[in-house]
Biopython code that builds the backbone (N, CA, C, O; Angstrom):
import numpy as np
from Bio.PDB.StructureBuilder import StructureBuilder

atoms = [
    (1, "UNK", "N", (13.623, -2.499, -2.790)),
    (1, "UNK", "CA", (12.459, -1.581, -2.068)),
    (1, "UNK", "C", (12.924, -1.974, -0.514)),
    (1, "UNK", "O", (13.357, -1.151, 0.293)),
    (2, "UNK", "N", (12.756, -3.320, -0.272)),
    (2, "UNK", "CA", (12.632, -4.131, 1.047)),
    (2, "UNK", "C", (13.819, -3.635, 1.627)),
    (2, "UNK", "O", (13.924, -4.012, 2.794)),
    (3, "UNK", "N", (14.982, -2.752, 1.141)),
    (3, "UNK", "CA", (15.942, -3.006, 2.152)),
    (3, "UNK", "C", (16.119, -1.627, 2.626)),
    (3, "UNK", "O", (16.865, -1.215, 3.514)),
    (4, "UNK", "N", (15.376, -1.047, 1.944)),
    (4, "UNK", "CA", (15.000, 0.667, 2.316)),
    (4, "UNK", "C", (13.580, 0.638, 3.379)),
    (4, "UNK", "O", (13.388, 1.694, 3.981)),
    (5, "UNK", "N", (13.080, 0.065, 3.511)),
    (5, "UNK", "CA", (11.619, -0.174, 4.539)),
    (5, "UNK", "C", (12.150, -0.826, 5.527)),
    (5, "UNK", "O", (12.674, -1.937, 5.444)),
    (6, "UNK", "N", (12.016, -0.038, 6.679)),
    (6, "UNK", "CA", (12.417, -1.535, 8.182)),
    (6, "UNK", "C", (11.763, -2.379, 8.635)),
    (6, "UNK", "O", (12.259, -3.268, 9.328)),
    (7, "UNK", "N", (10.283, -2.298, 8.310)),
    (7, "UNK", "CA", (9.304, -3.325, 8.000)),
    (7, "UNK", "C", (8.926, -4.107, 7.133)),
    (7, "UNK", "O", (8.002, -4.920, 7.119)),
    (8, "UNK", "N", (9.709, -3.819, 6.373)),
    (8, "UNK", "CA", (9.646, -4.510, 5.094)),
    (8, "UNK", "C", (9.063, -6.271, 5.267)),
    (8, "UNK", "O", (9.352, -6.718, 6.377)),
    (9, "UNK", "N", (8.389, -7.171, 4.446)),
    (9, "UNK", "CA", (8.317, -8.682, 4.509)),
    (9, "UNK", "C", (8.506, -8.395, 2.720)),
    (9, "UNK", "O", (8.050, -7.491, 2.019)),
    (10, "UNK", "N", (9.297, -9.474, 2.406)),
    (10, "UNK", "CA", (9.545, -10.057, 0.962)),
    (10, "UNK", "C", (8.113, -11.390, 0.867)),
    (10, "UNK", "O", (7.699, -12.359, 1.504)),
    (11, "UNK", "N", (7.862, -10.756, -0.136)),
    (11, "UNK", "CA", (7.148, -12.267, -0.568)),
    (11, "UNK", "C", (7.001, -12.400, -1.615)),
    (11, "UNK", "O", (7.243, -11.290, -2.090)),
    (12, "UNK", "N", (6.550, -13.554, -2.993)),
    (12, "UNK", "CA", (6.107, -13.309, -4.234)),
    (12, "UNK", "C", (4.313, -13.621, -4.594)),
    (12, "UNK", "O", (3.734, -14.708, -4.608)),
    (13, "UNK", "N", (3.913, -12.634, -4.784)),
    (13, "UNK", "CA", (2.521, -12.448, -4.971)),
    (13, "UNK", "C", (1.942, -12.623, -6.521)),
    (13, "UNK", "O", (2.047, -11.643, -7.258)),
    (14, "UNK", "N", (1.441, -13.627, -6.951)),
    (14, "UNK", "CA", (1.120, -13.833, -8.603)),
    (14, "UNK", "C", (2.251, -13.911, -9.351)),
    (14, "UNK", "O", (2.167, -13.594, -10.537)),
    (15, "UNK", "N", (3.635, -14.384, -8.756)),
    (15, "UNK", "CA", (4.475, -14.851, -9.056)),
    (15, "UNK", "C", (5.418, -13.751, -9.426)),
    (15, "UNK", "O", (6.461, -14.054, -10.007)),
    (16, "UNK", "N", (5.142, -12.458, -9.137)),
    (16, "UNK", "CA", (6.200, -11.069, -8.649)),
    (16, "UNK", "C", (6.456, -10.906, -7.787)),
    (16, "UNK", "O", (5.597, -10.862, -6.907)),
    (17, "UNK", "N", (8.241, -10.652, -7.407)),
    (17, "UNK", "CA", (8.690, -10.248, -6.183)),
    (17, "UNK", "C", (8.049, -9.156, -5.700)),
    (17, "UNK", "O", (8.024, -8.193, -6.467)),
    (18, "UNK", "N", (7.332, -8.988, -4.262)),
    (18, "UNK", "CA", (6.873, -8.295, -3.532)),
    (18, "UNK", "C", (6.775, -7.846, -2.633)),
    (18, "UNK", "O", (5.807, -8.464, -2.188)),
    (19, "UNK", "N", (7.164, -6.854, -1.573)),
    (19, "UNK", "CA", (7.113, -6.368, -0.550)),
    (19, "UNK", "C", (5.878, -5.727, 0.374)),
    (19, "UNK", "O", (5.102, -4.994, -0.241)),
    (20, "UNK", "N", (5.681, -5.893, 1.489)),
    (20, "UNK", "CA", (4.837, -5.757, 2.247)),
    (20, "UNK", "C", (5.214, -5.041, 3.362)),
    (20, "UNK", "O", (6.153, -5.427, 4.058)),
    (21, "UNK", "N", (4.365, -3.682, 3.701)),
    (21, "UNK", "CA", (5.222, -2.921, 4.783)),
    (21, "UNK", "C", (4.200, -1.791, 5.222)),
    (21, "UNK", "O", (3.622, -1.122, 4.366)),
    (22, "UNK", "N", (4.022, -1.623, 6.381)),
    (22, "UNK", "CA", (3.475, -0.975, 7.111)),
    (22, "UNK", "C", (3.973, 0.671, 7.581)),
    (22, "UNK", "O", (5.099, 0.938, 8.000)),
    (23, "UNK", "N", (2.970, 1.565, 7.418)),
    (23, "UNK", "CA", (3.481, 2.986, 7.742)),
    (23, "UNK", "C", (1.974, 3.678, 7.912)),
    (23, "UNK", "O", (1.004, 3.348, 7.229)),
    (24, "UNK", "N", (1.958, 4.800, 9.052)),
    (24, "UNK", "CA", (1.257, 6.089, 9.585)),
    (24, "UNK", "C", (0.694, 6.931, 7.761)),
    (24, "UNK", "O", (1.219, 7.214, 6.684)),
    (25, "UNK", "N", (-0.775, 7.017, 8.490)),
    (25, "UNK", "CA", (-1.113, 7.772, 7.260)),
    (25, "UNK", "C", (-1.655, 9.400, 8.238)),
    (25, "UNK", "O", (-1.957, 9.471, 9.429)),
    (26, "UNK", "N", (-1.618, 10.361, 7.348)),
    (26, "UNK", "CA", (-1.791, 11.604, 7.920)),
    (26, "UNK", "C", (-3.085, 12.403, 7.653)),
    (26, "UNK", "O", (-3.439, 12.831, 6.554)),
    (27, "UNK", "N", (-3.792, 12.549, 8.930)),
    (27, "UNK", "CA", (-5.368, 13.272, 9.016)),
    (27, "UNK", "C", (-4.969, 14.546, 8.859)),
    (27, "UNK", "O", (-4.006, 15.124, 9.363)),
    (28, "UNK", "N", (-6.236, 15.140, 7.718)),
    (28, "UNK", "CA", (-6.236, 16.203, 7.756)),
    (28, "UNK", "C", (-8.014, 16.200, 8.059)),
    (28, "UNK", "O", (-8.923, 15.401, 7.830)),
    (29, "UNK", "N", (-7.900, 17.731, 8.777)),
    (29, "UNK", "CA", (-9.085, 18.122, 9.257)),
    (29, "UNK", "C", (-9.410, 19.503, 8.351)),
    (29, "UNK", "O", (-8.419, 20.183, 8.084)),
    (30, "UNK", "N", (-10.723, 19.980, 7.850)),
    (30, "UNK", "CA", (-10.661, 20.927, 7.326)),
    (30, "UNK", "C", (-12.069, 21.045, 8.019)),
    (30, "UNK", "O", (-12.892, 20.131, 8.057)),
    (31, "UNK", "N", (-12.276, 22.660, 8.718)),
    (31, "UNK", "CA", (-13.192, 23.501, 9.036)),
    (31, "UNK", "C", (-14.212, 24.081, 8.042)),
    (31, "UNK", "O", (-13.648, 24.804, 7.222)),
    (32, "UNK", "N", (-15.252, 24.005, 7.903)),
    (32, "UNK", "CA", (-16.085, 24.525, 7.173)),
    (32, "UNK", "C", (-17.210, 25.643, 7.776)),
    (32, "UNK", "O", (-18.421, 25.590, 7.559)),
    (33, "UNK", "N", (-16.583, 26.562, 8.504)),
    (33, "UNK", "CA", (-17.269, 27.666, 9.407)),
    (33, "UNK", "C", (-16.943, 28.598, 8.991)),
    (33, "UNK", "O", (-17.018, 29.599, 9.704)),
    (34, "UNK", "N", (-16.405, 28.703, 7.582)),
    (34, "UNK", "CA", (-16.217, 30.264, 7.593)),
    (34, "UNK", "C", (-14.801, 30.679, 7.726)),
    (34, "UNK", "O", (-14.518, 31.814, 7.341)),
    (35, "UNK", "N", (-13.879, 29.928, 8.213)),
    (35, "UNK", "CA", (-12.450, 30.908, 8.623)),
    (35, "UNK", "C", (-11.559, 29.591, 7.519)),
    (35, "UNK", "O", (-10.375, 29.824, 7.278)),
    (36, "UNK", "N", (-12.067, 28.547, 7.039)),
    (36, "UNK", "CA", (-11.058, 27.676, 6.086)),
    (36, "UNK", "C", (-9.692, 27.112, 6.892)),
    (36, "UNK", "O", (-8.568, 27.043, 6.395)),
    (37, "UNK", "N", (-10.045, 26.753, 8.167)),
    (37, "UNK", "CA", (-8.883, 26.644, 8.754)),
    (37, "UNK", "C", (-8.484, 24.712, 8.499)),
    (37, "UNK", "O", (-9.396, 23.910, 8.299)),
    (38, "UNK", "N", (-7.340, 24.385, 8.551)),
    (38, "UNK", "CA", (-7.032, 23.543, 8.252)),
    (38, "UNK", "C", (-6.173, 22.693, 9.752)),
    (38, "UNK", "O", (-5.473, 23.352, 10.521)),
    (39, "UNK", "N", (-6.360, 21.482, 9.894)),
    (39, "UNK", "CA", (-5.618, 20.942, 10.939)),
    (39, "UNK", "C", (-4.898, 19.868, 10.618)),
    (39, "UNK", "O", (-5.289, 19.482, 9.517)),
    (40, "UNK", "N", (-3.863, 19.050, 11.112)),
    (40, "UNK", "CA", (-3.275, 17.811, 10.557)),
    (40, "UNK", "C", (-2.595, 17.110, 11.739)),
    (40, "UNK", "O", (-2.174, 17.625, 12.775)),
    (41, "UNK", "N", (-2.576, 15.696, 11.326)),
    (41, "UNK", "CA", (-1.663, 15.032, 12.346)),
    (41, "UNK", "C", (-1.782, 13.463, 11.844)),
    (41, "UNK", "O", (-2.256, 13.056, 10.783)),
    (42, "UNK", "N", (-1.202, 12.699, 12.942)),
    (42, "UNK", "CA", (-1.125, 11.166, 12.869)),
    (42, "UNK", "C", (-2.957, 10.702, 12.721)),
    (42, "UNK", "O", (-3.921, 10.884, 13.465)),
    (43, "UNK", "N", (-2.806, 10.118, 11.533)),
    (43, "UNK", "CA", (-3.781, 9.398, 11.207)),
    (43, "UNK", "C", (-3.775, 7.709, 11.436)),
    (43, "UNK", "O", (-3.208, 7.290, 12.445)),
    (44, "UNK", "N", (-4.271, 6.949, 10.699)),
    (44, "UNK", "CA", (-4.349, 5.383, 10.877)),
    (44, "UNK", "C", (-3.262, 5.056, 10.514)),
    (44, "UNK", "O", (-2.262, 5.769, 10.426)),
    (45, "UNK", "N", (-3.383, 3.848, 10.255)),
    (45, "UNK", "CA", (-1.820, 2.781, 9.612)),
    (45, "UNK", "C", (-2.056, 2.165, 8.675)),
    (45, "UNK", "O", (-2.854, 1.238, 8.814)),
    (46, "UNK", "N", (-1.491, 2.408, 7.397)),
    (46, "UNK", "CA", (-1.950, 2.016, 6.228)),
    (46, "UNK", "C", (-0.721, 0.603, 6.111)),
    (46, "UNK", "O", (0.445, 0.746, 6.477)),
    (47, "UNK", "N", (-1.189, -0.520, 5.620)),
    (47, "UNK", "CA", (-0.554, -1.198, 4.958)),
    (47, "UNK", "C", (-0.409, -1.551, 3.425)),
    (47, "UNK", "O", (-1.341, -1.709, 2.636)),
    (48, "UNK", "N", (1.018, -1.650, 3.144)),
    (48, "UNK", "CA", (0.930, -1.231, 1.487)),
    (48, "UNK", "C", (1.586, -2.553, 1.021)),
    (48, "UNK", "O", (2.365, -3.091, 1.808)),
    (49, "UNK", "N", (1.378, -3.067, -0.041)),
    (49, "UNK", "CA", (1.768, -4.080, -1.436)),
    (49, "UNK", "C", (2.972, -3.314, -2.487)),
    (49, "UNK", "O", (2.681, -2.332, -3.170)),
    (50, "UNK", "N", (3.705, -3.647, -2.484)),
    (50, "UNK", "CA", (4.584, -2.642, -3.743)),
    (50, "UNK", "C", (4.970, -4.064, -4.658)),
    (50, "UNK", "O", (5.896, -4.714, -4.173)),
    (51, "UNK", "N", (4.432, -4.550, -5.778)),
    (51, "UNK", "CA", (4.934, -5.518, -6.573)),
    (51, "UNK", "C", (5.668, -5.189, -7.428)),
    (51, "UNK", "O", (5.236, -4.134, -7.892)),
    (52, "UNK", "N", (6.856, -5.595, -8.085)),
    (52, "UNK", "CA", (7.505, -5.383, -9.127)),
    (52, "UNK", "C", (6.374, -5.811, -10.391)),
    (52, "UNK", "O", (5.420, -6.589, -10.404)),
    (53, "UNK", "N", (6.932, -4.970, -11.353)),
    (53, "UNK", "CA", (5.968, -4.901, -12.753)),
    (53, "UNK", "C", (6.374, -6.074, -13.561)),
    (53, "UNK", "O", (5.915, -5.979, -14.699)),
    (54, "UNK", "N", (7.176, -7.302, -13.346)),
    (54, "UNK", "CA", (7.507, -8.612, -14.058)),
    (54, "UNK", "C", (7.859, -9.158, -13.259)),
    (54, "UNK", "O", (8.175, -8.616, -12.201)),
    (55, "UNK", "N", (7.964, -10.864, -13.531)),
    (55, "UNK", "CA", (8.803, -11.941, -12.148)),
    (55, "UNK", "C", (9.880, -11.414, -12.863)),
    (55, "UNK", "O", (9.577, -12.004, -13.899)),
    (56, "UNK", "N", (10.657, -10.935, -13.105)),
    (56, "UNK", "CA", (11.997, -10.754, -13.053)),
    (56, "UNK", "C", (12.522, -9.611, -12.083)),
    (56, "UNK", "O", (13.704, -9.606, -11.740)),
    (57, "UNK", "N", (11.910, -8.945, -11.783)),
    (57, "UNK", "CA", (11.748, -7.474, -11.282)),
    (57, "UNK", "C", (13.106, -6.780, -11.875)),
    (57, "UNK", "O", (14.178, -6.486, -11.347)),
    (58, "UNK", "N", (12.580, -6.644, -13.234)),
    (58, "UNK", "CA", (13.717, -5.724, -13.940)),
    (58, "UNK", "C", (13.214, -4.092, -14.361)),
    (58, "UNK", "O", (13.415, -3.431, -15.379)),
    (59, "UNK", "N", (12.560, -3.822, -13.236)),
    (59, "UNK", "CA", (12.177, -2.020, -13.282)),
    (59, "UNK", "C", (10.592, -2.160, -12.822)),
    (59, "UNK", "O", (9.836, -3.095, -13.084)),
    (60, "UNK", "N", (10.346, -1.123, -12.165)),
    (60, "UNK", "CA", (8.987, -0.212, -12.186)),
    (60, "UNK", "C", (8.275, -1.320, -10.722)),
    (60, "UNK", "O", (8.724, -2.263, -10.071)),
    (61, "UNK", "N", (7.199, -0.675, -10.732)),
    (61, "UNK", "CA", (6.760, -1.462, -9.501)),
    (61, "UNK", "C", (4.793, -0.906, -9.226)),
    (61, "UNK", "O", (4.405, 0.187, -9.640)),
    (62, "UNK", "N", (4.249, -1.472, -8.807)),
    (62, "UNK", "CA", (2.518, -1.142, -8.865)),
    (62, "UNK", "C", (2.719, -1.220, -7.163)),
    (62, "UNK", "O", (3.542, -2.028, -6.731)),
    (63, "UNK", "N", (2.095, -0.525, -6.390)),
    (63, "UNK", "CA", (1.415, -0.430, -5.018)),
    (63, "UNK", "C", (0.020, -0.224, -5.036)),
    (63, "UNK", "O", (-0.717, 0.413, -5.789)),
    (64, "UNK", "N", (-0.126, -0.754, -4.261)),
    (64, "UNK", "CA", (-1.419, -0.976, -3.699)),
    (64, "UNK", "C", (-1.870, -0.792, -1.952)),
    (64, "UNK", "O", (-1.356, -1.695, -1.293)),
    (65, "UNK", "N", (-2.349, -0.237, -1.470)),
    (65, "UNK", "CA", (-2.483, 0.131, 0.237)),
    (65, "UNK", "C", (-4.050, -0.044, 0.672)),
    (65, "UNK", "O", (-4.997, 0.030, -0.111)),
    (66, "UNK", "N", (-4.129, -0.281, 2.018)),
    (66, "UNK", "CA", (-5.400, -0.291, 2.764)),
    (66, "UNK", "C", (-4.836, 0.230, 3.709)),
    (66, "UNK", "O", (-3.653, 0.128, 4.035)),
    (67, "UNK", "N", (-6.009, 1.057, 4.386)),
    (67, "UNK", "CA", (-5.848, 1.670, 5.833)),
    (67, "UNK", "C", (-7.095, 1.176, 6.555)),
    (67, "UNK", "O", (-8.077, 0.689, 5.995)),
    (68, "UNK", "N", (-6.965, 1.327, 7.646)),
    (68, "UNK", "CA", (-7.692, 2.030, 9.063)),
    (68, "UNK", "C", (-7.834, 3.346, 9.667)),
    (68, "UNK", "O", (-7.026, 4.276, 9.664)),
    (69, "UNK", "N", (-8.949, 3.276, 10.166)),
    (69, "UNK", "CA", (-9.322, 4.924, 10.935)),
    (69, "UNK", "C", (-8.307, 4.542, 12.775)),
    (69, "UNK", "O", (-7.738, 5.260, 13.596)),
    (70, "UNK", "N", (-8.532, 3.291, 12.669)),
    (70, "UNK", "CA", (-8.147, 3.464, 14.346)),
    (70, "UNK", "C", (-6.501, 3.162, 14.138)),
    (70, "UNK", "O", (-5.801, 3.514, 13.188)),
    (71, "UNK", "N", (-6.105, 2.384, 15.350)),
    (71, "UNK", "CA", (-4.514, 2.113, 15.350)),
    (71, "UNK", "C", (-4.096, 0.964, 15.178)),
    (71, "UNK", "O", (-2.895, 0.835, 15.413)),
    (72, "UNK", "N", (-4.882, -0.347, 14.703)),
    (72, "UNK", "CA", (-4.882, -1.293, 13.892)),
    (72, "UNK", "C", (-4.572, -1.688, 13.086)),
    (72, "UNK", "O", (-5.455, -1.839, 12.241)),
    (73, "UNK", "N", (-3.163, -2.153, 12.696)),
    (73, "UNK", "CA", (-2.689, -2.645, 11.224)),
    (73, "UNK", "C", (-3.848, -3.492, 10.486)),
    (73, "UNK", "O", (-4.477, -4.399, 11.030)),
    (74, "UNK", "N", (-4.053, -2.985, 8.965)),
    (74, "UNK", "CA", (-4.923, -3.864, 8.493)),
    (74, "UNK", "C", (-4.639, -4.974, 8.135)),
    (74, "UNK", "O", (-3.484, -4.949, 7.710)),
    (75, "UNK", "N", (-5.227, -6.324, 8.047)),
    (75, "UNK", "CA", (-4.671, -7.725, 7.965)),
    (75, "UNK", "C", (-4.152, -7.897, 6.423)),
    (75, "UNK", "O", (-4.435, -7.282, 5.395)),
    (76, "UNK", "N", (-3.458, -8.762, 6.636)),
    (76, "UNK", "CA", (-2.773, -8.923, 5.533)),
    (76, "UNK", "C", (-3.370, -9.836, 4.248)),
    (76, "UNK", "O", (-3.105, -9.775, 3.048)),
    (77, "UNK", "N", (-4.175, -10.598, 4.910)),
    (77, "UNK", "CA", (-5.057, -11.528, 4.119)),
    (77, "UNK", "C", (-6.444, -10.539, 3.091)),
    (77, "UNK", "O", (-7.089, -10.857, 2.092)),
    (78, "UNK", "N", (-6.431, -9.521, 3.789)),
    (78, "UNK", "CA", (-7.211, -8.728, 3.347)),
    (78, "UNK", "C", (-6.706, -7.831, 1.791)),
    (78, "UNK", "O", (-7.342, -7.675, 0.749)),
    (79, "UNK", "N", (-5.143, -7.305, 2.230)),
    (79, "UNK", "CA", (-4.386, -6.707, 1.191)),
    (79, "UNK", "C", (-4.452, -7.314, 0.173)),
    (79, "UNK", "O", (-4.877, -6.955, -0.925)),
    (80, "UNK", "N", (-3.773, -8.848, 0.705)),
    (80, "UNK", "CA", (-3.729, -9.857, -0.402)),
    (80, "UNK", "C", (-4.543, -10.292, -1.487)),
    (80, "UNK", "O", (-4.238, -10.625, -2.632)),
    (81, "UNK", "N", (-6.080, -10.194, -0.664)),
    (81, "UNK", "CA", (-6.999, -10.404, -1.487)),
    (81, "UNK", "C", (-7.615, -9.481, -2.849)),
    (81, "UNK", "O", (-8.210, -9.814, -3.873)),
    (82, "UNK", "N", (-7.012, -7.777, -2.139)),
    (82, "UNK", "CA", (-7.405, -6.992, -3.021)),
    (82, "UNK", "C", (-6.506, -7.526, -3.910)),
    (82, "UNK", "O", (-6.865, -7.980, -4.997)),
    (83, "UNK", "N", (-5.219, -7.505, -3.488)),
    (83, "UNK", "CA", (-3.976, -7.688, -4.571)),
    (83, "UNK", "C", (-4.129, -8.686, -5.542)),
    (83, "UNK", "O", (-3.359, -8.628, -6.500)),
    (84, "UNK", "N", (-4.842, -9.465, -5.508)),
    (84, "UNK", "CA", (-5.285, -11.163, -6.613)),
    (84, "UNK", "C", (-6.064, -10.442, -7.177)),
    (84, "UNK", "O", (-5.973, -10.626, -8.391)),
    (85, "UNK", "N", (-6.914, -9.586, -6.881)),
    (85, "UNK", "CA", (-8.268, -9.102, -7.741)),
    (85, "UNK", "C", (-7.718, -8.157, -8.817)),
    (85, "UNK", "O", (-7.764, -8.275, -10.042)),
    (86, "UNK", "N", (-7.146, -7.121, -7.999)),
    (86, "UNK", "CA", (-6.630, -5.623, -9.192)),
    (86, "UNK", "C", (-5.510, -5.928, -9.756)),
    (86, "UNK", "O", (-5.583, -5.773, -10.975)),
    (87, "UNK", "N", (-4.169, -6.419, -9.276)),
    (87, "UNK", "CA", (-3.157, -6.585, -10.370)),
    (87, "UNK", "C", (-3.234, -7.249, -11.619)),
    (87, "UNK", "O", (-2.657, -6.702, -12.558)),
    (88, "UNK", "N", (-4.064, -8.739, -11.905)),
    (88, "UNK", "CA", (-4.242, -9.153, -12.990)),
    (88, "UNK", "C", (-5.298, -8.239, -13.966)),
    (88, "UNK", "O", (-5.808, -8.798, -14.937)),
    (89, "UNK", "N", (-5.516, -7.227, -13.758)),
    (89, "UNK", "CA", (-6.703, -6.232, -14.256)),
    (89, "UNK", "C", (-5.749, -4.904, -14.828)),
    (89, "UNK", "O", (-6.267, -4.136, -15.640)),
    (90, "UNK", "N", (-4.447, -4.695, -14.400)),
    (90, "UNK", "CA", (-3.995, -3.865, -15.030)),
    (90, "UNK", "C", (-3.319, -3.834, -16.137)),
    (90, "UNK", "O", (-2.530, -4.758, -16.336)),
    (91, "UNK", "N", (-3.492, -2.469, -17.416)),
    (91, "UNK", "CA", (-3.253, -2.954, -18.465)),
    (91, "UNK", "C", (-1.737, -3.089, -18.984)),
    (91, "UNK", "O", (-1.024, -2.086, -18.962)),
    (92, "UNK", "N", (-1.408, -3.896, -19.290)),
    (92, "UNK", "CA", (0.450, -3.780, -19.922)),
    (92, "UNK", "C", (1.062, -4.670, -18.735)),
    (92, "UNK", "O", (2.239, -5.019, -18.829)),
    (93, "UNK", "N", (0.260, -5.064, -17.566)),
    (93, "UNK", "CA", (1.242, -5.665, -16.860)),
    (93, "UNK", "C", (1.389, -7.094, -16.983)),
    (93, "UNK", "O", (0.372, -7.784, -16.916)),
    (94, "UNK", "N", (2.690, -7.715, -17.178)),
    (94, "UNK", "CA", (3.121, -8.900, -17.413)),
    (94, "UNK", "C", (2.608, -9.842, -16.248)),
    (94, "UNK", "O", (2.979, -9.827, -15.074)),
    (95, "UNK", "N", (1.667, -10.667, -16.843)),
    (95, "UNK", "CA", (1.068, -11.932, -15.847)),
    (95, "UNK", "C", (2.107, -12.896, -15.353)),
    (95, "UNK", "O", (2.936, -13.121, -16.235)),
    (96, "UNK", "N", (2.338, -13.548, -14.219)),
    (96, "UNK", "CA", (3.036, -14.581, -13.839)),
    (96, "UNK", "C", (4.972, -14.271, -13.719)),
    (96, "UNK", "O", (5.722, -15.182, -13.370)),
]
sb = StructureBuilder()
sb.init_structure("model")
sb.init_model(0)
sb.init_chain("A")
sb.init_seg("    ")
for serial, (resi, resn, name, xyz) in enumerate(atoms, 1):
    if name == "N":
        sb.init_residue(resn, " ", resi, " ")
    sb.init_atom(name, np.array(xyz, "f"), 0.0, 1.0, " ", f" {name:<3s}", serial, name[0])
structure = sb.get_structure()
């Protein structure tokens, strides 16, 4: 996956091959004044972590994304902290 993403950074997280990358989100605004109109445009920047299901990268992955509403890329330390808490709790995930 890292080869497909221009800004990807390869890492190992909790013993699994992992890729970190950033991308823009889409902002959707809905007005509730009776006309039901929507508007969309560029949103904030998301930082995503894509982790292989097993340590051998045999197929399948889990993805975690965090984002901000301003134009600043979320901190990798925050994303890695979330991943360290969430990934081990996924049913059926092979740890290590």
